[in-house]
N, C-alpha and C positions, 0 to 999 in steps of 0.2 A: 503493499500500499504505499509506504513512504517513498518507493522507487517511482511509482506512478505518479504522486504528486510532485515529486522532483522533476519528472520527466514532463508533466505539464506545465511546471513554472518555467522551466528551459524554453519550452515553446512559446510561452507568453512573453519571456524576456527576448526570444529571438523577434517576435513581432514588435516589441518595444524599440529594438535598435533599429529595425527597418522602418518604422513609422517616425522614429526621432531624426533619422537620416533624412528621409523625406520631407519633414517639416523644417529641419535646418536648411536643406537646399532650397525649398520654396522661399524662406523668409530672407535668405542671403541674396536670392535673386531679385525679389523686390527691394531690396536696400540697394543693390547694384543698379538697377533699372526701374524703381518705383515709379518715379515722375514720368518717365518715358513711357511705360506700361499705361498709366492714367492718359497720358496724352494720345497715345494709340487707341485707347478705348473710345476716347472722345472723338477722334478723327476718322476711324475707320468703321463706324456704325451707321453711315449715312445711308446705306442700303443693305438689304438682306444678304448679299453675297459677301460684301464686305464685313459684315458682323459676324458671319460664320468662320470666315479666314481668320478674323482677329481672335475669336474664342479657340479656334484650333491652334494657332500660333502660341498663345498665352499658355495653355494646358500642356502643350508640347514641351515648352520651356520648363514650366513650373512642376509638372508631373503630378498634377493633381487637378480632376475636373471639379472636385468639391471645393478646393480653394479658389478655383477661377469663378464657381458660380457664388460661392459667399462674397468674394470680391464684388462680382456685378450686383449682387443684392445691395452691398454697401454703397455702390456708386450709384445705383437707381435711388436708394434712400437719399443719397446726397444730391440728388437732383442732377448729375452728370449724365446719366442715360435714361432715356425713355424707355417705356415698356416694350415698344415694338423693337429698339435696337437691343435691347438685354435679352429678347428671345433668340435673336440671331447669333449672339455670342455664346449663349448657352447650348445651342445645337452645335456651334463649332467646338465647344468644350468637351461634348460627347464624342466627338470624332478624334480630338487631340488626346483624350484620355486611353485611346487604343495604342498609342504609341510605347506606352508603358508595357503593355502585354508583349509587344514586339522587341521591346529592349530586354525584358527578361527572358523571354523565349528563345531569342537569338543569341544573346551575348550572355545571359545569366545560366544557360544550360549547356553551352557549346564550349566556352571557354572558362577558366577560373578567374572570375573578376576579382576574386579575393586577392590573389596574388598581385593584381594591378593596383586594388584599392589602397592596400597598406603603403607601398610606396608614395602614392598620390598624396595620402594623408600626411606622410613624413616630409613631402616637399612643401606642402601648404602650411605646416605648423608654424614656420617662422612669420607667415603673414597674419595668423591669428593673434599675434602679440605686436603688430604693427601699430604705430601711433595714427597713422592716416586710415581714416574710416573706410574708405574704398577698398583699400588692400585686406583689411580686417574682413570685410564683406566677400572678398573674393576667396580668401581662406576659408571661411565658413560653408561657401558654396561648394568648395571642392571636397572638403571633409564631409559635408552632407552627402555627396554623391557617392563618396567611398563608403560611409556606414550604410547607405542604401543597399549596396551590393554585398556587404558583410553580413548584414541583417538578413538579406535573402539566403546567403549561405548557410548561417544559422538555422533558419526555418527548415531548410532542406534536411541537415543533419538532426534536427530535433524532431521532426515529425514522427508520430508513433510508428515502430517497425511492424509490419503486418506479421512477419515470422515469429516476433516474439509476443505479438498481440493478436492472434487469429480472430479473436471475437470482433474485432474492428471491421475486419474483411467480411466476417459472416452478416454483422449489422449491415454494411453497405449493400451486401447483395439481397439482403432481405427487402429492399426498397428500390432496387435498380431495374426491377422487371415488371413493373406495373404499368407499362405504357404511359400514357399520357399524364397518370397519376404520379409516376415517377418524376416525369418533367417538372409538374407544377408544385411537387413536394420539394424538389432540390432547387427549383426558382425561388420557393419561400426561404429555403435554407440560405442560399445565397444573399437573399435580402436582408434577413435577419442579421448575418455575419457582417455584411456592410455596415448596417446601422451600428451594430455594437462596436466595431473597429473604427467606423468613421472614415473609412477609406476604400473606395472600390479598387484602388490600385492595391492595397494590401490583401485584399479578397481574392483578387486576380492572381496575384502570387501564390495564395495558398492553392487555389483551384490548379494552377499550373505544376505546382509541386504534387498534388495528389494524383494527376494525370501521369506525370513523369514517373511515378513509382507504380502506376498501374492500379490503384485503388478504385477508379471511377473510369467509365468509358467517355468516348467522346461526346456521345449526346447528352448524356448526364451532366458532364462538365459544361457544355453549351447552355444548358437549361440553368446551371448557377450563374453563368456570365449575364443571362437574362436578368435574374433576380439582381445581380449587384448594379445594374442600370437603374433598377427601380430604388433600390436601397441608399445609392448614392446622392438621391434627391433629398433625403432627409436632413442632410447637414445645413443645406441652403434655407429649407424650411424652417429649420430650429433658429438660425440666425434671423430669419425674418419675423420671427415670433414678436420680437420688440421693435420692429421696424414699421414704417409708415405703410400705408395701404398699397402704394404702387410697388414698394418693395416685396410685400406679400405676393402680390399677384405675379410679380416676376418669378419668385420661387415656386409658386403653384404652377405656372407655365411650364417650368422644368419637369416637375413631377408628371404633368398630363402628357407632356412630350414623350417622356421616357414610358410611360404607362401605356400609351397608344402604340409605340413601337413593339413594346412586350406583347401585347394582344395580338396584333396582326401577325408576328412573327410565329407566336404559339399555335394560330389558326393553320398555319402552312408548315409547321416545325419539321416533319419529316422530309418534306420537298425542300425546304430552305436547307437543312442539314446535308441532303443530298447533292444539292447545287454547289455548296462550298467545298464538299469533299470532292467532286468533279473538278473543280476549280483548284483545289490543293493539289490533285494528281498532275493536272495540266501545268502548274508551276514547278513541279518536279519535287514538292514537299513530301508526297506520299499519300497513302490512303489511311486517314485517321481512324477508320472503322477496323482496319486489318493490321495496322502498324503503330504499335504503341508509341514508338519513337517519334512519329510525326505528329502526335496528338497536340502537344504544346503550341507548335507553329501554327497548326491548323486551327487550332482555338483562337489564336490571336487573330488568324484570318477571318474566322467566324465574328469575332466581336468588331472588326473593321467594317465587315460587310454589313452587318447589322446595323450599325451606327451610320455609315454613310447612306444606306438605303433608306433608313429613316428619315435623315436630314434631306435627302433628295425627294421624298414623298411629301414632307411637311413645310420645306422651305416657301412653298408657295401658298401656305395658309397660316403665315406668321400674325397677319394682321386679323384673321379669323380666331386665332389662340388668343391674341390680346383681347378681342371684344368678349370672348368666352369666360376667360378668367375676370374680366371686369365685371361682367354680370354676376358671376358666382360669389367673388369677393367685393361686396359693395363697400363703398367708402363710408367710414363712421366719423370722419373728421368734420368738426363743427366749426361755424364762425365763432362761437362763444366759447370755443376752447382755443383762442389765437395763441396765447402765450404758452404752447407745449413744446417739446423737444420735438424735433422732426428728423434730424439728421445724426446725432450723436446717440441716439437710445440704443443703437446697435453694439455700441462699446468701441473700446480702442481696436484701432487695425493693427496690422503686425508690423507696420513701420511707422515711425513718427511723421514721416513726410504724409503719408497717407491719412493719419489721424489728424494732423494739422489742416489738410484739405477739407477734411469732415468738419472740423471745428469752424473752418471759415465759411462753409456754407451754412453751418447753424447760426453762425454771427449775422450772416446776412438775413436770414430767415427772421431772427430776432428784431433786426433794425426795421425790416419791412413791417412786423407786426406793432412797431412802437409808432411808425408813420400812420399806421391805420388807427391807432388809438387816439394820437394826435388829432388826426381829422374828427373823429367822435367828439372830442373836446370842442372842437370849432363849432361844430353843428349846436353844441348846448347854448351858443351865446344867443339863438333865437329860438330855443326849444320853449314851448308854453311852460309855465312855472308847475302845473299840474302833472306835466309828463316828466318834468326835470329829474324828480327824484329818483325814478327807474332808470334814467339815462346815466345818472351819476353813479349808482350803485354798480352799474355795469362797468364804469370806468374805474371805480375803486377795486373791484374786483380784480380787471385787467392789470392794475398796478401791482396788486400783491402777487398777481402770477409772473409779472414781469421780475420781481424780486427773488422769486423761487427760480426763475429761468437763469437769471444772472449768477446765482449761486451754483446751479447744476452746470452750466458752462464753465464757470471759474474751477470746479472741481474737477471736472474733465480735462481742463489746460493743467491742472496741478499734476494730474496723473501722467499726463504727456510728458511733463517736465522732469518727472522722475527717471525717465529713460535717459540713456546717452544721447544727449542732443549736440548737433553740429551748433557752431558759433552764431550761424544764420538762423537755425530754428530756435535756439534759445532767446535770440532777439525778437523773432517772430512771436514767440509765446508771451513775452514781456508786453509787446505792442498789443496782442489780442486782449490781455487782462485790462489794459489801459481802454481799449474800444468797448468792451463790455460795460465796464463801470460808467463810460460816458453815456451810453445808450440807456442804461438804467437811470440816469440821472435826468435823461429826457422824458421817460415816463413819470419821474416824480414831479418834474416841473409841470408837465401836462395836467396831472392830477391837481397841482396848486392852480392852475388857471380855471379847471373845473370846480375847485373850491371857491375861487373868488366869485365866479359866476353864481353859485350858490348863495353866497353872503348878499349879492345884489338881490337875489330873488327874495331872501328871507327879509331884507330891510326895505323891500317894496321900491327899490331904486329903477328908476328908468333912464336908460342913457339917451342923450339928446342924439338925433340923427347923425350929426357931423362926428360924435364920439364912434359910433357904430361903424361909420364908413372908415376911420382911420383905424379901428382895430381890425377890420376885415383886411385891410392893406397890409398891415403889419403880420396877420396870420398868414396871409398869402405869401409874403416873403419867407416866413419861417418854413412853410410847407415846400418852397422850392429848396430851401437849404436842406430839407430833410430828404428830399428826393435826389439831390446831388449826392449826400452822404450815402443813402442806399445803393446808387449806381456805382459808386466807388467801391463799396462793399462787396458788390456782385462780380466785379471783374478781376482780372490779375492785378495784384497789388503794384506789380512793377509798371503796370500800364496807367495808372492813376495819374490825371492831371488834375492838380489842385487849383489852378487858375479860377474856374467858375467858382468852385465853393469859396475862395477867398473874396471873390467880387460879390457874392451874394451875402456874405458875413459883414463886409463894409457896408452895403446896402442896409442891412438890419441895423447896425450900429449908428449909421447916419441918421435913420429914420427914428430910431429910439431918441437921439439927441435932440431932433425937431419936437417929437412928441413931448420930451420932458419940458422943454422950453415954452412950448405952447401950453401946457398943462399948467405951468407956475403963472403964466400969463393970465389963463383963463379963471384961475382960482382969484387972482387979484381983482379981475374984472367981474367976478361973480357971475360967471357964465354957468356955473353949476355949482353945488354945494360941495362942501369938504368932504363928506362921506361918499358922495359920487366920485370925488376925485381920487380918493384913496383906493378904491377898488378900480378903477380905470388905470391909474398908475401901477398898481399891482400886477394886473393882467400884462401891460406892455412890457414891464421890467422882467416878468417870468417869461416871456416869448422871447425877448432879447437873450436870456440865460440859454433858453433851448437851442437859439442860434450858435452860441458859445460852444455848447457840449457838441453839436454838429460838426464845427469846424475842429474841435479836438480830437474827433474821430478821423477825420481827413489828415489830420498833421501826424497822428500815429500811423496811419498807413504809409504816409510819404516817407517816415522815419524808416520804415522796414524798406521801401524802394531805393532809398538812397544808401543804406548800409549794405544791401545786397548787391 
């Protein structure tokens, strides 16, 4: 019994090395090319074919369709990708993940990759201790690649031996001759294993090892591969549980896409297997039904043919899939819940660059919501007294929510800052803290304006028409300053032009000075009473403060641009 437990733990440990190597390689690649990868995603999804190619390339590079789809969900959540574009990338990811099977079946079983992996790790070890982050990332990339194949070798060595454990062979034989029942059962096993391991590549490696040892036949292994394609969708759906509605739809589209593929292939399974077997013979791989040695490569061929065929069928229906998931997953986002996290709910991404991009999107969303809140305050100026309380309560609630969002974004930035940051990213984090604080101050001042309007109503003060006109003009200039601020937050920080922001800020300051002088004169000339003047001056001074906070945001952005 102790030997069996030890054997099982060695098997789990082998899986651990394999998965750690894959994770390390994936994260290192994102560090080496994270920003480029994000740019490619944005630029290469303009049509369905480009989207598929993008997904294929990225997954081929990072060796994990799950990682690609989780990234896609993150980018959809951040507003970088739309739903239609994301579905194309996910389709490409399904084809790209077949590269792993080829890599393992051709390299992993034909030559000893361990003999190559250890020297590679030895050569890259000095890079791991390099002071330059890019060199360190390259070292992690090569070491991850080496660990991937060392883990595979451990998997081969530690899988239970059928000669010492004949009951395993008997167990498998009991369920491999049930026809379609066996196919469905092993498809479910493949699905469950992939969900548990959280990697279709690792499950594929297990399947190939089992085939190489002759424990299961080609047809049973193929049905496990189908299950792996369903199981791999769970990772993205788990990630999307805390994401926005569009991201949930993207993850669900992945599930529907793979599920549909499994269903149509199962419907013609014997025919499809036979066709792939004939193709395998034609390509010189061998007959997988009669030649055990040819099964691993033939299985990789099956995996590729299935995913390519599925993409070729469904690529023409991307918009239909998008409409279907939109109908199934209905939006629950409400205008009343404006100040809620939209982008960083999914948590930290695997690199600081990606996480800071996500934070940038969240801050832009926060600023737009603050602009909406300010506009609701402006509407209060002419809201009838009987309706004012309801409107004020809503604005008060929004300000409370704004405080919460400020803290949540600040907490997120704190977590990002805990990782090892480049000088550029450290400076960006500091600027983002400043920006978030200034945006929250805009919400505070907006509430103060609403409170001043409330005092006017309580004291039954009526503004003369010329005061209303002047306040409207001031509020319109402030609105323009907030629009400019939101525009600057939505584009690349390095591309921000501050000229317009400074011009609007100067206009606000000049107009405030004019109003202040006119106000003092009007009090002396008794054009309105002192109580009216106090409320009037409170409003235009508070509006001027909002303009100050808006220009502070743009100045913080410009500091990032000049330092970078």
